[in-house]
Residue frames relative to the residue before (quaternion, step in Angstrom):
aa qw qx qy qz dx dy dz
X 1.0000 0.0000 0.0000 0.0000 0.00 0.00 0.00
X 0.2500 -0.7327 0.6104 0.1674 3.55 -1.25 0.54
X 0.1769 -0.7394 0.6353 0.1357 3.55 -1.07 0.73
X 0.2525 -0.7782 0.5648 0.1078 3.54 -0.83 1.09
X 0.7179 -0.4657 0.3165 0.4092 3.55 -1.30 0.42
X 0.7367 0.4010 -0.2533 0.4820 3.62 0.93 -0.71
X 0.6410 -0.5810 0.3178 0.3881 3.60 1.19 0.34
X 0.4920 0.6488 -0.4493 0.3675 3.60 1.22 0.01
X 0.2165 -0.7650 0.5947 0.1188 3.53 -1.05 0.78
X 0.1724 -0.7722 0.6089 0.0568 3.54 -0.87 1.01
X 0.3123 -0.7565 0.5433 0.1870 3.59 -0.64 1.08
X 0.2262 -0.7626 0.5896 0.1406 3.51 -1.07 0.70
X 0.6236 0.5261 -0.3232 0.4794 3.57 1.29 0.19
X 0.2326 -0.8180 0.5081 0.1368 3.64 -0.05 1.25
X 0.6342 0.5206 -0.3583 0.4454 3.64 1.10 -0.41
X 0.6696 0.5016 -0.2947 0.4617 3.60 1.15 -0.50
X 0.8113 0.1798 -0.0646 0.5526 3.58 0.87 -0.92
X 0.3203 -0.7382 0.5599 0.1974 3.56 -0.79 1.04
X 0.2285 -0.7477 0.6116 0.1214 3.55 -0.98 0.89
X 0.2206 -0.8166 0.5189 0.1238 3.60 0.01 1.29
X 0.3516 -0.7119 0.5684 0.2156 3.56 -1.22 0.59
X 0.5130 -0.6121 0.5053 0.3267 3.53 -1.17 0.68
X 0.2759 -0.7914 0.5301 0.1285 3.57 -0.70 1.11
X 0.7591 -0.2617 0.1890 0.5653 3.59 0.77 -1.00
X 0.2906 -0.7039 0.6204 0.1876 3.54 -1.36 0.29
X 0.2969 -0.7446 0.5730 0.1704 3.55 -1.05 0.86
X 0.0607 -0.8049 0.5900 -0.0175 3.57 -0.97 0.89
X 0.2247 -0.7729 0.5799 0.1261 3.58 -0.84 0.99
X 0.0116 0.7822 -0.6215 0.0408 3.55 -1.00 0.95
X 0.5215 -0.6628 0.4239 0.3302 3.61 -1.08 0.46
X 0.7696 0.2061 -0.1086 0.5945 3.63 1.26 -0.38
X 0.3092 -0.7977 0.4918 0.1621 3.57 -0.11 1.32
X 0.6861 0.4985 -0.3068 0.4321 3.61 0.75 -1.00
X 0.6606 0.4912 -0.3070 0.4776 3.59 0.94 -0.82
X 0.6658 0.5020 -0.3056 0.4597 3.61 0.95 -0.81
X 0.6297 0.5195 -0.3437 0.4642 3.59 0.94 -0.78
X 0.6572 0.4978 -0.3152 0.4701 3.61 0.88 -0.91
X 0.6702 0.5181 -0.3022 0.4372 3.59 0.90 -0.92
X 0.6985 0.4621 -0.2847 0.4664 3.61 0.80 -0.99
X 0.6332 0.5031 -0.3359 0.4827 3.62 1.09 -0.52
X 0.7082 0.4686 -0.2648 0.4570 3.58 0.79 -1.04
X 0.7817 0.3835 -0.2005 0.4490 3.57 0.73 -1.06
X 0.8141 0.2482 -0.1232 0.5103 3.61 0.80 -0.91
X 0.5225 -0.6963 0.3915 0.2980 3.60 1.20 0.13
X 0.3193 0.7300 -0.5415 0.2681 3.61 1.13 0.42
X 0.3051 -0.7346 0.5815 0.1708 3.58 -1.20 0.63
X 0.4826 -0.6585 0.4863 0.3115 3.57 -1.03 0.75
X 0.1876 -0.7737 0.5970 0.0984 3.54 -1.02 0.86
X 0.7790 0.0199 -0.0103 0.6267 3.58 1.05 -0.82
X 0.4887 -0.6478 0.4830 0.3289 3.59 -1.08 0.55
X 0.6446 -0.4958 0.3822 0.4388 3.59 -1.21 0.28
X 0.0131 0.7783 -0.6271 0.0296 3.54 -1.10 0.79
X 0.3392 -0.7231 0.5566 0.2289 3.56 -1.09 0.68
X 0.0863 -0.7838 0.6146 0.0233 3.54 -1.02 0.85
X 0.1589 -0.7911 0.5881 0.0555 3.52 -1.14 0.78
X 0.5461 -0.6421 0.4438 0.3040 3.55 -1.06 0.83
X 0.6738 0.4841 -0.3101 0.4643 3.64 1.13 -0.47
X 0.3791 0.6957 -0.5108 0.3338 3.63 1.23 0.25
X 0.4604 -0.7196 0.4438 0.2706 3.61 -0.66 1.08
X 0.7108 0.4573 -0.2663 0.4634 3.58 1.01 -0.66
X 0.8082 0.2954 -0.1237 0.4943 3.56 0.79 -1.07
X 0.4540 0.7388 -0.4261 0.2578 3.60 1.17 -0.39
X 0.6810 0.4821 -0.3093 0.4562 3.64 0.76 -0.90
X 0.6631 0.4904 -0.3077 0.4746 3.61 0.96 -0.77
X 0.6440 0.5114 -0.3201 0.4704 3.59 1.03 -0.78
X 0.6364 0.5115 -0.3268 0.4760 3.59 0.99 -0.74
X 0.6548 0.5014 -0.3181 0.4676 3.59 0.94 -0.82
X 0.6933 0.4729 -0.2820 0.4650 3.60 0.99 -0.72
X 0.8413 0.2210 -0.0729 0.4879 3.61 0.82 -0.96
X 0.5777 -0.5991 0.3851 0.3987 3.60 1.21 -0.05
X 0.6520 -0.5528 0.3760 0.3576 3.55 -1.34 0.30
X 0.6149 0.5966 -0.3506 0.3782 3.59 1.14 -0.45
X 0.6650 0.4957 -0.3068 0.4667 3.59 1.14 -0.55
X 0.1533 -0.8122 0.5612 0.0433 3.56 -0.66 1.18
X 0.8120 -0.0358 0.0456 0.5808 3.62 1.01 -0.67
X 0.0910 0.7789 -0.6163 0.0725 3.54 -1.18 0.72
X 0.3118 -0.6770 0.6235 0.2359 3.46 -1.39 0.22
X 0.0367 0.8047 -0.5921 0.0222 3.56 -1.11 0.65
X 0.0435 -0.7503 0.6574 0.0551 3.51 -1.36 0.32
X 0.3297 -0.7238 0.5709 0.2035 3.55 -1.29 0.37
X 0.0973 -0.7470 0.6553 0.0567 3.51 -1.13 0.84
X 0.1831 -0.7734 0.5896 0.1439 3.60 -1.19 0.28
X 0.3985 -0.6997 0.5530 0.2142 3.50 -1.29 0.63
X 0.7348 -0.4328 0.3129 0.4181 3.56 -1.32 0.14
X 0.7350 0.3934 -0.2386 0.4981 3.59 1.07 -0.60
X 0.6347 -0.5859 0.3142 0.3939 3.59 1.25 0.34
X 0.5096 0.6226 -0.4346 0.4045 3.61 1.23 -0.01
X 0.3254 -0.7928 0.4917 0.1545 3.56 -0.88 0.93
X 0.2011 -0.7123 0.6540 0.1566 3.50 -1.36 0.39
X 0.1578 -0.7756 0.6098 0.0416 3.57 -0.58 1.22
X 0.1102 -0.8309 0.5453 0.0092 3.58 -0.36 1.26
X 0.1361 -0.8068 0.5746 0.0182 3.55 -0.76 1.15
X 0.0717 -0.7060 0.6998 0.0822 3.52 -1.31 0.65
X 0.2491 -0.7873 0.5501 0.1247 3.55 -0.42 1.24
X 0.2235 -0.8060 0.5414 0.0860 3.57 -0.79 1.10
X 0.7918 0.0514 0.0205 0.6082 3.54 1.10 -0.81
X 0.4248 -0.3877 -0.7307 0.3677 1.63 -0.30 2.49
X 0.6195 -0.5455 0.4243 0.3723 3.53 -1.33 0.42
X 0.5811 -0.5843 0.4503 0.3437 3.53 -1.19 0.66
X 0.1034 -0.7700 0.6275 0.0512 3.59 -1.09 0.77
X 0.3085 -0.7075 0.6026 0.2029 3.50 -1.17 0.67
X 0.5788 -0.5701 0.4457 0.3758 3.52 -1.13 0.71
X 0.5259 -0.6212 0.4820 0.3244 3.54 -1.06 0.78
X 0.7517 0.2489 -0.1308 0.5965 3.56 1.12 -0.78
X 0.2845 -0.7999 0.5076 0.1466 3.57 -0.23 1.27
X 0.6548 0.4947 -0.3091 0.4806 3.59 1.24 -0.25
X 0.5171 0.6648 -0.3984 0.3632 3.60 0.89 0.86
X 0.0637 0.8393 -0.5380 0.0453 3.64 0.67 1.00
X 0.5803 0.6042 -0.3741 0.3979 3.61 1.17 -0.33
X 0.5315 0.6572 -0.4063 0.3472 3.61 1.19 -0.18
X 0.6125 -0.5646 0.3566 0.4230 3.60 1.18 -0.02
X 0.6659 0.4758 -0.3722 0.4377 3.55 -1.25 0.37
X 0.7000 -0.4329 0.3295 0.4627 3.55 -1.28 -0.12
X 0.3186 -0.7748 0.5217 0.1610 3.55 -1.03 0.82
X 0.8076 -0.1053 0.0863 0.5738 3.62 1.10 -0.55
X 0.3002 -0.6679 0.6392 0.2350 3.49 -1.46 0.18
X 0.1470 -0.7871 0.5922 0.0902 3.58 -0.98 0.78
X 0.0862 -0.7662 0.6343 0.0553 3.56 -1.08 0.84
X 0.3762 -0.6983 0.5617 0.2353 3.56 -1.23 0.52
X 0.0923 0.7870 -0.6032 0.0911 3.57 -0.83 0.94
X 0.4574 -0.6974 0.4794 0.2733 3.57 -0.94 0.86
X 0.7509 0.2907 -0.1687 0.5684 3.59 1.14 -0.59
X 0.1722 -0.8286 0.5280 0.0708 3.58 0.30 1.33
X 0.6595 0.5145 -0.3254 0.4410 3.59 0.82 -0.91
X 0.6554 0.5203 -0.3057 0.4543 3.58 0.95 -0.91
X 0.6890 0.4586 -0.2946 0.4777 3.60 0.88 -0.86
X 0.6256 0.5232 -0.3489 0.4617 3.62 0.98 -0.72
X 0.6361 0.5213 -0.3163 0.4728 3.59 1.03 -0.81
X 0.6482 0.5186 -0.3104 0.4631 3.58 0.99 -0.88
X 0.6208 0.5379 -0.3314 0.4641 3.59 1.03 -0.82
X 0.6534 0.5029 -0.2998 0.4799 3.60 0.97 -0.89
X 0.6718 0.5128 -0.3000 0.4425 3.57 0.90 -0.94
X 0.7333 0.3697 -0.2122 0.5297 3.59 1.18 -0.47
X 0.7507 -0.4721 0.2139 0.4097 3.59 0.99 0.82
X 0.5930 0.5560 -0.3845 0.4374 3.58 1.19 0.02
X 0.3825 -0.6942 0.5471 0.2694 3.53 -1.33 -0.22
X 0.0875 -0.8152 0.5675 0.0764 3.60 -1.09 0.43
X 0.4376 -0.6614 0.5446 0.2730 3.51 -1.30 0.49
X 0.6534 -0.4183 0.4069 0.4822 3.49 -1.29 -0.27
X 0.4780 -0.6159 0.5136 0.3583 3.59 -1.25 0.21
X 0.2388 -0.7930 0.5498 0.1087 3.54 -0.81 1.05
X 0.0055 -0.7596 0.6501 -0.0182 3.58 -0.92 0.93
X 0.2015 0.8611 -0.4372 0.1634 3.56 0.57 1.18
X 0.5720 0.5493 -0.4134 0.4474 3.62 1.13 0.38
X 0.3765 -0.7624 0.4779 0.2207 3.59 -0.27 1.22
X 0.8351 0.2013 -0.1671 0.4839 3.54 -0.95 0.94
X 0.6782 0.4454 -0.2846 0.5105 3.59 1.25 0.07
X 0.4455 -0.7192 0.4669 0.2573 3.60 -1.02 0.72
X 0.4209 0.7520 -0.4344 0.2622 3.58 1.32 0.06
X 0.0149 -0.7799 0.6256 -0.0150 3.49 -1.13 0.81
X 0.0474 -0.7902 0.6109 0.0109 3.54 -1.22 0.60
X 0.0797 -0.7525 0.6506 0.0640 3.53 -1.24 0.54
X 0.2373 -0.7589 0.5924 0.1294 3.56 -1.17 0.64
X 0.0285 -0.8096 0.5826 -0.0658 3.51 -0.70 1.18
X 0.2244 -0.7179 0.6190 0.2261 3.52 -1.39 -0.10
X 0.4519 -0.6289 0.5474 0.3172 3.54 -1.21 0.57
X 0.7224 -0.4435 0.2853 0.4472 3.65 -1.17 0.09
X 0.6996 0.4565 -0.2629 0.4828 3.60 1.22 -0.41
X 0.6218 -0.5990 0.3208 0.3895 3.61 1.23 0.23
X 0.4769 0.6509 -0.4594 0.3713 3.60 1.23 0.15
X 0.4241 -0.7359 0.4744 0.2315 3.56 -0.86 1.00
X 0.1029 -0.7671 0.6331 0.0129 3.52 -1.02 1.00
X 0.1588 -0.7588 0.6250 0.0913 3.58 -0.80 1.01
X 0.1523 -0.7535 0.6307 0.1056 3.56 -1.10 0.71
X 0.0751 -0.7936 0.6028 0.0353 3.59 -0.78 1.00
X 0.4899 -0.6853 0.4622 0.2771 3.54 -1.10 0.68
X 0.7808 0.2077 -0.0976 0.5811 3.59 1.15 -0.55
X 0.6991 -0.4875 0.3397 0.3977 3.58 -1.27 0.30
X 0.6852 -0.5377 0.3298 0.3641 3.51 -1.20 0.60
X 0.6876 0.4798 -0.2990 0.4556 3.59 0.74 -0.98
X 0.6628 0.5128 -0.3087 0.4499 3.57 0.89 -0.88
X 0.7422 0.4378 -0.2488 0.4422 3.56 0.77 -0.98
X 0.6943 0.4760 -0.2886 0.4562 3.61 1.13 -0.35
X 0.4821 0.6972 -0.4358 0.3026 3.61 1.16 -0.23
X 0.6003 0.5743 -0.3655 0.4199 3.62 1.09 -0.55
X 0.6036 0.5892 -0.3572 0.4011 3.64 1.17 -0.42
X 0.7896 0.3358 -0.1520 0.4906 3.56 1.06 -0.68
X 0.0303 -0.8140 0.5800 -0.0025 3.59 0.57 1.05
X 0.4890 -0.6809 0.4664 0.2824 3.55 -0.98 0.91
X 0.5760 -0.5798 0.4650 0.3404 3.51 -1.31 0.61
């Protein structure tokens, strides 16, 4: 095992510790059809399942839906998209109650997921495409001396934060955990 400066421990024994894979991320939007089109056109996600409406009073699925989303959700539409590496994006449009956007879009401390990150070799090009399709983007940051890593922070048209990294997650995060 390795102990890093920030106290993180990395196992070197794959038989002892399972390294789970990210399966999918759930995202709530106010307009499912528009979001599906946007994520396919702008970020290249591929459709996996068509949009379908689900209700909490469904005798077969109702208990599972309540366990997943709580007692307050009565009806929603959803569809599944997939990325090039097989990770899924489950997109929800809540119908009952209707989806609401935070009054203050700058409130990631409120809990829940804060962003989705994609890897792209042309960060500037993807950030420009996001803007051209109704989103917003920041400048591209290249702030790690001696490293080619770059990142930009954008939002989709519904205010969900999208991070764009130039390199894969493991490679770009190794600078955070210098060894003791």
